[in-house]
N, CA, C and O atoms as a MOPAC input file, in Angstrom:
PM7 MOZYME 1SCF
protein

 N    -17.44000 1     0.50300 1    -6.74500 1
 C    -17.72500 1    -0.70200 1    -6.00400 1
 C    -18.44100 1    -0.29700 1    -4.72800 1
 O    -17.90500 1     0.48900 1    -3.94600 1
 N    -19.60500 1    -0.80100 1    -4.50800 1
 C    -20.38900 1    -0.48100 1    -3.32700 1
 C    -20.13500 1    -1.51200 1    -2.24900 1
 O    -19.76000 1    -2.65100 1    -2.52700 1
 N    -20.34300 1    -1.09800 1    -1.03100 1
 C    -20.22700 1    -2.03600 1     0.07600 1
 C    -21.23800 1    -1.66900 1     1.13400 1
 O    -21.87000 1    -0.61500 1     1.06400 1
 N    -21.39100 1    -2.53800 1     2.11200 1
 C    -22.33900 1    -2.25500 1     3.17800 1
 C    -21.86300 1    -1.08800 1     4.03200 1
 O    -22.64300 1    -0.53500 1     4.80700 1
 N    -20.58500 1    -0.70000 1     3.90200 1
 C    -20.03900 1     0.36800 1     4.71700 1
 C    -20.24900 1     1.74600 1     4.10400 1
 O    -20.14100 1     2.74900 1     4.81000 1
 N    -20.54400 1     1.82100 1     2.81800 1
 C    -20.70700 1     3.12500 1     2.19200 1
 C    -22.15100 1     3.40000 1     1.80300 1
 O    -22.42100 1     4.28800 1     0.99500 1
 N    -23.07100 1     2.64900 1     2.37000 1
 C    -24.47700 1     2.89000 1     2.10700 1
 C    -24.85600 1     2.61200 1     0.65800 1
 O    -25.85100 1     3.15000 1     0.17100 1
 N    -24.08500 1     1.78300 1    -0.04000 1
 C    -24.38500 1     1.46200 1    -1.41700 1
 C    -23.93300 1     2.51600 1    -2.40400 1
 O    -24.18300 1     2.38000 1    -3.60200 1
 N    -23.26900 1     3.57100 1    -1.93100 1
 C    -22.80100 1     4.64500 1    -2.80700 1
 C    -21.46900 1     4.22800 1    -3.40900 1
 O    -20.59100 1     3.73200 1    -2.70300 1
 N    -21.32100 1     4.42500 1    -4.69200 1
 C    -20.06400 1     4.07900 1    -5.35800 1
 C    -19.01500 1     5.11300 1    -4.98700 1
 O    -19.10100 1     6.26900 1    -5.40100 1
 N    -18.01500 1     4.69400 1    -4.20300 1
 C    -16.98100 1     5.61900 1    -3.74100 1
 C    -15.71300 1     5.53600 1    -4.55600 1
 O    -14.71500 1     6.15500 1    -4.18700 1
 N    -15.70900 1     4.81200 1    -5.62600 1
 C    -14.51000 1     4.71900 1    -6.43900 1
 C    -14.76000 1     5.31200 1    -7.82000 1
 O    -14.21500 1     4.82300 1    -8.80900 1
 N    -15.57300 1     6.35300 1    -7.89700 1
 C    -15.81500 1     7.01900 1    -9.17100 1
 C    -14.49800 1     7.43000 1    -9.78900 1
 O    -13.67900 1     8.07500 1    -9.13500 1
 N    -14.28700 1     7.06900 1   -11.02700 1
 C    -13.06200 1     7.44800 1   -11.71700 1
 C    -11.89000 1     6.55100 1   -11.42300 1
 O    -10.82800 1     6.71700 1   -12.02100 1
 N    -12.04800 1     5.60300 1   -10.51800 1
 C    -10.94600 1     4.70800 1   -10.20400 1
 C    -11.06100 1     3.45800 1   -11.06200 1
 O    -12.16200 1     3.06400 1   -11.44700 1
 N     -9.95400 1     2.84900 1   -11.35500 1
 C     -9.98300 1     1.60600 1   -12.10200 1
 C     -8.65200 1     1.29000 1   -12.71600 1
 O     -7.63300 1     1.89800 1   -12.39000 1
 N     -8.67400 1     0.32700 1   -13.61200 1
 C     -7.45300 1    -0.08300 1   -14.29600 1
 C     -7.41600 1     0.55500 1   -15.67000 1
 O     -8.44900 1     0.78800 1   -16.29600 1
 N     -6.22000 1     0.82900 1   -16.11900 1
 C     -6.03200 1     1.43100 1   -17.42800 1
 C     -5.57700 1     0.34800 1   -18.39200 1
 O     -4.61600 1    -0.36900 1   -18.11400 1
 N     -6.24900 1     0.22800 1   -19.50200 1
 C     -5.81400 1    -0.65300 1   -20.57500 1
 C     -5.82300 1    -2.12900 1   -20.26400 1
 O     -5.09200 1    -2.57300 1   -19.37800 1
 N     -6.60800 1    -2.88200 1   -20.95000 1
 C     -6.60200 1    -4.33700 1   -20.92300 1
 C     -6.72100 1    -4.93400 1   -19.53800 1
 O     -7.28200 1    -4.34100 1   -18.61800 1
 N     -6.16900 1    -6.13500 1   -19.42500 1
 C     -6.24100 1    -6.83900 1   -18.16000 1
 C     -5.29400 1    -6.22300 1   -17.14600 1
 O     -5.66200 1    -6.01200 1   -15.99100 1
 N     -4.09300 1    -5.93900 1   -17.57200 1
 C     -3.12200 1    -5.25100 1   -16.72200 1
 C     -2.87100 1    -5.94200 1   -15.40400 1
 O     -3.51900 1    -6.93100 1   -15.06000 1
 N     -1.93300 1    -5.40800 1   -14.68800 1
 C     -1.60000 1    -5.91100 1   -13.36400 1
 C     -1.57400 1    -4.75600 1   -12.40700 1
 O     -2.23200 1    -3.73800 1   -12.62200 1
 N     -0.82800 1    -4.91100 1   -11.36900 1
 C     -0.74300 1    -3.86900 1   -10.35200 1
 C     -0.10000 1    -2.61300 1   -10.92200 1
 O     -0.27900 1    -1.52400 1   -10.37600 1
 N      0.63600 1    -2.75000 1   -11.99900 1
 C      1.39100 1    -1.63000 1   -12.54200 1
 C      0.53000 1    -0.54700 1   -13.16200 1
 O      1.04300 1     0.52900 1   -13.47000 1
 N     -0.76300 1    -0.78900 1   -13.35700 1
 C     -1.57200 1     0.21100 1   -14.03500 1
 C     -2.83600 1     0.57800 1   -13.26700 1
 O     -3.83500 1     0.95900 1   -13.87600 1
 N     -2.81000 1     0.47100 1   -11.95700 1
 C     -3.96700 1     0.80700 1   -11.14500 1
 C     -4.00500 1     2.31900 1   -10.93400 1
 O     -3.05100 1     2.92100 1   -10.44000 1
 N     -5.12300 1     2.91100 1   -11.31900 1
 C     -5.30800 1     4.35300 1   -11.16200 1
 C     -6.38500 1     4.58100 1   -10.11500 1
 O     -7.46900 1     4.00500 1   -10.20600 1
 N     -6.10000 1     5.41300 1    -9.12400 1
 C     -7.05300 1     5.68600 1    -8.05600 1
 C     -7.81700 1     6.96800 1    -8.30000 1
 O     -7.72700 1     7.57000 1    -9.37000 1
 N     -8.56100 1     7.37300 1    -7.30300 1
 C     -9.26900 1     8.63800 1    -7.36300 1
 C     -8.27000 1     9.75500 1    -7.63200 1
 O     -7.09400 1     9.62600 1    -7.29200 1
 N     -8.70800 1    10.81300 1    -8.21800 1
 C     -7.86200 1    11.95700 1    -8.54800 1
 C     -6.80500 1    11.61600 1    -9.58900 1
 O     -5.86400 1    12.38700 1    -9.77800 1
 N     -6.93500 1    10.46900 1   -10.27500 1
 C     -6.00800 1    10.10300 1   -11.32700 1
 C     -4.61900 1     9.73600 1   -10.84800 1
 O     -3.67300 1     9.79000 1   -11.63400 1
 N     -4.46400 1     9.36800 1    -9.59200 1
 C     -3.15300 1     9.03600 1    -9.03700 1
 C     -2.83500 1     7.57300 1    -9.32500 1
 O     -3.65800 1     6.69300 1    -9.07400 1
 N     -1.64500 1     7.31800 1    -9.85000 1
 C     -1.18100 1     5.96500 1   -10.13300 1
 C     -0.84900 1     5.27900 1    -8.81100 1
 O      0.01100 1     5.74600 1    -8.06400 1
 N     -1.52600 1     4.18200 1    -8.52500 1
 C     -1.34200 1     3.49500 1    -7.24600 1
 C     -0.35600 1     2.33600 1    -7.32300 1
 O     -0.23100 1     1.56900 1    -6.36800 1
 N      0.34000 1     2.19900 1    -8.43700 1
 C      1.29300 1     1.10500 1    -8.53700 1
 C      2.41000 1     1.23700 1    -7.50700 1
 O      2.92600 1     0.22700 1    -7.02700 1
 N      2.78600 1     2.44900 1    -7.16400 1
 C      3.82700 1     2.63700 1    -6.14500 1
 C      3.31200 1     2.22800 1    -4.77200 1
 O      4.06200 1     1.65800 1    -3.98000 1
 N      2.04800 1     2.50900 1    -4.47700 1
 C      1.46800 1     2.07000 1    -3.20100 1
 C      1.46800 1     0.55000 1    -3.11900 1
 O      1.78700 1    -0.01900 1    -2.07500 1
 N      1.11000 1    -0.10500 1    -4.21500 1
 C      1.11300 1    -1.56900 1    -4.24400 1
 C      2.53000 1    -2.10300 1    -4.05500 1
 O      2.73600 1    -3.07000 1    -3.32100 1
 N      3.49900 1    -1.48200 1    -4.70700 1
 C      4.88900 1    -1.90800 1    -4.56500 1
 C      5.37600 1    -1.73000 1    -3.12700 1
 O      6.07400 1    -2.59100 1    -2.59200 1
 N      5.00700 1    -0.61900 1    -2.51100 1
 C      5.40300 1    -0.36700 1    -1.12200 1
 C      4.78400 1    -1.40300 1    -0.18200 1
 O      5.43300 1    -1.84000 1     0.76800 1
 N      3.54100 1    -1.79500 1    -0.44100 1
 C      2.91100 1    -2.80900 1     0.40100 1
 C      3.57800 1    -4.16700 1     0.22900 1
 O      3.72300 1    -4.91700 1     1.19500 1
 N      3.98300 1    -4.48200 1    -0.98900 1
 C      4.72600 1    -5.72600 1    -1.20600 1
 C      6.05100 1    -5.68900 1    -0.46100 1
 O      6.45800 1    -6.68300 1     0.14200 1
 N      6.71800 1    -4.55600 1    -0.50100 1
 C      7.99200 1    -4.41000 1     0.21000 1
 C      7.79200 1    -4.51500 1     1.71400 1
 O      8.59800 1    -5.13700 1     2.40500 1
 N      6.72800 1    -3.91500 1     2.22400 1
 C      6.43300 1    -3.99200 1     3.65800 1
 C      6.20000 1    -5.43800 1     4.09000 1
 O      6.69500 1    -5.87100 1     5.13100 1
 N      5.44500 1    -6.17600 1     3.28600 1
 C      5.18600 1    -7.58400 1     3.61100 1
 C      6.48300 1    -8.39200 1     3.60900 1
 O      6.70300 1    -9.22800 1     4.48500 1
 N      7.33400 1    -8.13600 1     2.62700 1
 C      8.61400 1    -8.84200 1     2.56100 1
 C      9.47300 1    -8.52100 1     3.78000 1
 O     10.01700 1    -9.42300 1     4.41800 1
 N      9.59400 1    -7.23400 1     4.10000 1
 C     10.43400 1    -6.83600 1     5.22800 1
 C      9.88700 1    -7.36900 1     6.54800 1
 O     10.66000 1    -7.73300 1     7.43400 1
 N      8.57500 1    -7.41900 1     6.68700 1
 C      7.97700 1    -7.97100 1     7.90500 1
 C      8.29800 1    -9.45800 1     8.03200 1
 O      8.58200 1    -9.94900 1     9.12400 1
 N      8.25000 1   -10.16800 1     6.90400 1
 C      8.57200 1   -11.59500 1     6.92300 1
 C     10.04400 1   -11.81900 1     7.27200 1
 O     10.36800 1   -12.72200 1     8.04400 1
 N     10.92700 1   -11.00500 1     6.70900 1
 C     12.35300 1   -11.12400 1     7.02200 1
 C     12.58500 1   -10.82500 1     8.50600 1
 O     13.36900 1   -11.51100 1     9.16200 1
 N     11.90700 1    -9.80700 1     9.03600 1
 C     12.04000 1    -9.48700 1    10.45700 1
 C     11.59600 1   -10.67000 1    11.31300 1
 O     12.25500 1   -11.01700 1    12.29300 1
 N     10.48300 1   -11.28100 1    10.94000 1
 C      9.98200 1   -12.44800 1    11.65500 1
 C     11.01300 1   -13.57900 1    11.64000 1
 O     11.29400 1   -14.18800 1    12.67200 1
 N     11.56400 1   -13.84900 1    10.47200 1
 C     12.57100 1   -14.90500 1    10.35300 1
 C     13.82400 1   -14.58600 1    11.16300 1
 O     14.41000 1   -15.47900 1    11.77500 1
 N     14.23500 1   -13.33300 1    11.16900 1
 C     15.42300 1   -12.93200 1    11.92800 1
 C     15.21100 1   -13.12600 1    13.42800 1
 O     16.13800 1   -13.50300 1    14.14500 1
 N     14.00200 1   -12.87300 1    13.89600 1
 C     13.71600 1   -13.10800 1    15.31700 1
 C     13.90100 1   -14.58100 1    15.63100 1
 O     14.48800 1   -14.93700 1    16.65200 1
 N     13.39700 1   -15.43800 1    14.75000 1
 C     13.55400 1   -16.88100 1    14.94900 1
 C     15.00000 1   -17.31800 1    14.94700 1
 O     15.35300 1   -18.31100 1    15.58300 1
 N     15.84800 1   -16.58100 1    14.23300 1
 C     17.27800 1   -16.89100 1    14.17700 1
 C     18.07000 1   -16.15700 1    15.25200 1
 O     19.29800 1   -16.23800 1    15.28800 1
 N     17.36700 1   -15.44100 1    16.12600 1
 C     17.98300 1   -14.66600 1    17.21800 1
 C     18.90800 1   -13.57200 1    16.69200 1
 O     19.89900 1   -13.22400 1    17.33400 1
 N     18.57800 1   -13.03400 1    15.52200 1
 C     19.31700 1   -11.90700 1    14.95100 1
 C     18.47300 1   -10.64700 1    15.15200 1
 O     17.87000 1   -10.12400 1    14.21500 1
 N     18.45000 1   -10.18800 1    16.37400 1
 C     17.53400 1    -9.11700 1    16.75800 1
 C     17.85700 1    -7.78200 1    16.11300 1
 O     16.95100 1    -7.00300 1    15.81800 1
 N     19.12900 1    -7.50600 1    15.89100 1
 C     19.48300 1    -6.23900 1    15.24500 1
 C     18.92800 1    -6.19200 1    13.82100 1
 O     18.34500 1    -5.18800 1    13.41100 1
 N     19.11200 1    -7.28300 1    13.06500 1
 C     18.56400 1    -7.35400 1    11.70500 1
 C     17.04100 1    -7.33400 1    11.73500 1
 O     16.41500 1    -6.71200 1    10.87700 1
 N     16.44000 1    -8.00600 1    12.71100 1
 C     14.97900 1    -8.01500 1    12.83400 1
 C     14.46200 1    -6.59300 1    13.04600 1
 O     13.46700 1    -6.18200 1    12.44900 1
 N     15.15000 1    -5.86200 1    13.89500 1
 C     14.74600 1    -4.48200 1    14.16800 1
 C     14.85100 1    -3.61800 1    12.91200 1
 O     13.95400 1    -2.82900 1    12.61900 1
 N     15.94500 1    -3.77100 1    12.17700 1
 C     16.12300 1    -3.00700 1    10.94000 1
 C     15.00900 1    -3.29700 1     9.95000 1
 O     14.44800 1    -2.37300 1     9.36000 1
 N     14.68300 1    -4.56200 1     9.76300 1
 C     13.63600 1    -4.92200 1     8.80100 1
 C     12.25100 1    -4.51400 1     9.29300 1
 O     11.38600 1    -4.18000 1     8.48400 1
 N     12.02700 1    -4.53700 1    10.59900 1
 C     10.75100 1    -4.06700 1    11.13500 1
 C     10.57400 1    -2.57000 1    10.86200 1
 O      9.47800 1    -2.11400 1    10.53400 1
 N     11.65900 1    -1.82100 1    11.00100 1
 C     11.59700 1    -0.38100 1    10.71400 1
 C     11.33800 1    -0.10800 1     9.23600 1
 O     10.54000 1     0.76500 1     8.89400 1
 N     12.01200 1    -0.85200 1     8.36100 1
 C     11.79800 1    -0.62300 1     6.93200 1
 C     10.40800 1    -1.08500 1     6.50200 1
 O      9.82200 1    -0.50800 1     5.58600 1
 N      9.87700 1    -2.11900 1     7.15400 1
 C      8.49900 1    -2.54900 1     6.86200 1
 C      7.51600 1    -1.45100 1     7.24100 1
 O      6.57100 1    -1.16800 1     6.50400 1
 N      7.74000 1    -0.84900 1     8.37000 1
 C      6.84300 1     0.22600 1     8.81300 1
 C      6.93700 1     1.42900 1     7.88600 1
 O      5.91900 1     2.03700 1     7.55300 1
 N      8.14200 1     1.77500 1     7.47000 1
 C      8.31000 1     2.91300 1     6.55500 1
 C      7.60200 1     2.66000 1     5.23000 1
 O      6.96200 1     3.56000 1     4.68600 1
 N      7.71200 1     1.44900 1     4.71300 1
 C      7.04900 1     1.11700 1     3.45100 1
 C      5.53200 1     1.14600 1     3.60500 1
 O      4.82900 1     1.64100 1     2.72400 1
 N      5.02700 1     0.62100 1     4.70800 1
 C      3.58100 1     0.64700 1     4.95000 1
 C      3.08400 1     2.08000 1     5.10200 1
 O      2.01200 1     2.42100 1     4.60100 1
 N      3.84500 1     2.91000 1     5.78200 1
 C      3.47400 1     4.32100 1     5.93700 1
 C      3.45100 1     5.02900 1     4.58900 1
 O      2.56500 1     5.84500 1     4.33400 1
 N      4.40700 1     4.72800 1     3.73100 1
 C      4.44900 1     5.34800 1     2.40500 1
 C      3.22600 1     4.94200 1     1.58500 1
 O      2.62400 1     5.77200 1     0.90400 1
 N      2.86700 1     3.67400 1     1.65300 1
 C      1.68100 1     3.20000 1     0.92600 1
 C      0.42300 1     3.86700 1     1.46200 1
 O     -0.43700 1     4.28300 1     0.68600 1
 N      0.31000 1     3.96900 1     2.75500 1
 C     -0.86900 1     4.60400 1     3.35900 1
 C     -0.97000 1     6.05900 1     2.93700 1
 O     -2.06500 1     6.55400 1     2.66800 1
 N      0.15200 1     6.74000 1     2.87900 1
 C      0.18600 1     8.13600 1     2.46300 1
 C     -0.32900 1     8.28400 1     1.02500 1
 O     -1.14800 1     9.15900 1     0.74600 1
 N      0.14400 1     7.43900 1     0.12800 1
 C     -0.30500 1     7.47900 1    -1.26700 1
 C     -1.79500 1     7.17800 1    -1.37900 1
 O     -2.50800 1     7.83800 1    -2.13500 1
 N     -2.26100 1     6.19600 1    -0.63700 1
 C     -3.68100 1     5.84400 1    -0.68500 1
 C     -4.55700 1     6.97100 1    -0.14300 1
 O     -5.63300 1     7.23300 1    -0.67900 1
 N     -4.09700 1     7.64000 1     0.92100 1
 C     -4.86100 1     8.76200 1     1.48100 1
 C     -4.99800 1     9.87400 1     0.46000 1
 O     -6.08100 1    10.43700 1     0.30100 1
 N     -3.92100 1    10.19800 1    -0.23400 1
 C     -3.96500 1    11.25000 1    -1.24900 1
 C     -4.87900 1    10.83400 1    -2.39400 1
 O     -5.64200 1    11.65000 1    -2.91100 1
 N     -4.80400 1     9.56000 1    -2.79300 1
 C     -5.66000 1     9.07000 1    -3.88000 1
 C     -7.13800 1     9.18100 1    -3.51400 1
 O     -7.98600 1     9.34900 1    -4.39000 1
 N     -7.44500 1     9.08800 1    -2.23000 1
 C     -8.81400 1     9.20300 1    -1.76900 1
 C     -9.22800 1    10.65500 1    -1.50900 1
 O    -10.35100 1    10.91600 1    -1.07900 1
 N     -8.32000 1    11.59000 1    -1.76900 1
 C     -8.64700 1    13.00300 1    -1.64100 1
 C     -8.17000 1    13.65800 1    -0.36800 1
 O     -8.51900 1    14.80700 1    -0.09500 1
 N     -7.38100 1    12.95200 1     0.41500 1
 C     -6.86700 1    13.52100 1     1.65700 1
 C     -5.59700 1    14.32100 1     1.42900 1
 O     -5.12500 1    14.46700 1     0.30100 1
 N     -5.06000 1    14.82900 1     2.51300 1
 C     -3.83500 1    15.62700 1     2.45500 1
 C     -2.60200 1    14.74600 1     2.55400 1
 O     -2.62200 1    13.69700 1     3.19700 1
 N     -1.52900 1    15.18600 1     1.91000 1
 C     -0.24600 1    14.50200 1     1.97800 1
 C      0.42100 1    14.87500 1     3.28800 1
 O      0.58600 1    16.05600 1     3.59500 1
 N      0.80500 1    13.86300 1     4.06300 1
 C      1.51900 1    14.11000 1     5.30900 1
 C      3.01600 1    13.99100 1     5.06200 1
 O      3.44500 1    13.16400 1     4.25700 1
 N      3.81300 1    14.80200 1     5.74100 1
 C      5.27300 1    14.69300 1     5.58400 1
 C      5.80200 1    13.40700 1     6.15900 1
 O      7.00600 1    13.15800 1     6.11000 1

């Protein structure tokens, strides 16, 4: 897929979906890495962020803080997987 940011060069060589229409469960990234876990982590991050937001509205700050931390951890995990899929190094 080309974009105005990559000078028209296809940067997703070898990336795509495996088998049929499929869903998020079969997304394969660069280097043959299955990105379904990254997608799952992003869904979890979005959920935890929403719960944190709701907890703030309910003045449950301790729960909001816990969910904000777990949202960040899930987003960090997804970013780590995506970086590796793009050929970068795995960070601890």
